[in-house]
Residue, then its C-alpha position, 0 to 999 in steps of 0.5 A: m617472387m615477392i620478398r616481404k619486409s620481415d624476410v629482408s630483416v631475417m636475411k640481414r640478421k643471418t648475414k650479420r651473424k655470418k660476419r660475426t662468426e667469420y671475423g670472430i675468434e673461431g673464424v680467425r682460428k680456422r683462417m690461421v690454420g697452417a700459418e701458426k708457425l709463421i705467426l709465432e716464429g716470424t714477423v707480425l704487424s698488427i694495425d688498429p686502422s684509422c684515417i688519421s683523424m682529429t680523434s684517432k691515428p693508426g696504431l701499429a705493433w710489430f712482433k718478431a718470434g712472438e715478442l713485441q719489438w715496437t709500437g707506434i702511430i702514424d702521423g705526419i699529415s694534418p687530420t684536416a687534409p683531404l681524406e684521399k691525401r691522408l690515405q695516400y700518406i698511409g700507403k706511402y708511409c707503410r711502403e717506405e717505413i715498415e718492412e714487409p711482415d710475414v703476417l698482417v693483422i688488422e681489425h675488421i671494421v663493419p659499417g654502421g653502428k653509432f659511428a656510422n659517419t666516420i666508419h667509412s673512412t676507417i674502412r677505406a684506411t683498412g684498404a690502404f693498409i692491406s694494399s700496402f703489403e704483399t704478405e700472403h697472410v692477412i688476418m682480419i679480426s672483429p674488435l669485439a672478438w679480440q677485446k673479449f678474447i683479451e679479457k678471458h686469456i691475457n692478464l692486463g693488470e700488474g702482477s696478479d691483479y686482473m683488469k678487464y679490457q675496458t677498465y685497462k683501456e680507460l687508464h691507458k687508451s691509445d691507438e698503439l695499445d689497441a694494436k699491441l693487444q690485438g697482436l697479443a690476442i692473435l699470438e695467443i690464438a696461434k699458440q692455442n691452435v698449436e697446442n690443440 
């Protein structure tokens, strides 16, 4: 059987669409069924992954019983250290400095796009994070999915002033802020699951 180039591009589009659905809001909603109580009443660690580079550090946000307890970043090793050393440092830091969460939330990073050269190290960092914890519930979510969800469901402005995520991010950009907002999105999705 011979596969034409046009058939390959159709298969790639279907695979891409499937991944968007799987790690988008509806996919996350389905995967968290049965874990909502744990998300809302237990501990949640939300991670904006990074390999500790010159421009980005892993952002962390810890929630307990639906309330933000703390945010932070992981640093302490030179961003010019070999990637393997930085990944080992991430694993050691997680095992020694962070208690085991009931639920781990982390961005699902897809290879390619305009950051193709740096995305592979971020994917490896994601693996280092996931392997550092033994929690039964790992929720991976697309960055675009949680960002769009935040824009529709969570007020980012002061008081009644609504602010879109991108505007808010420009004013307050930090890796720990992204971890916090990602965690807030997961908490809100869990609440909606319970209510529906």
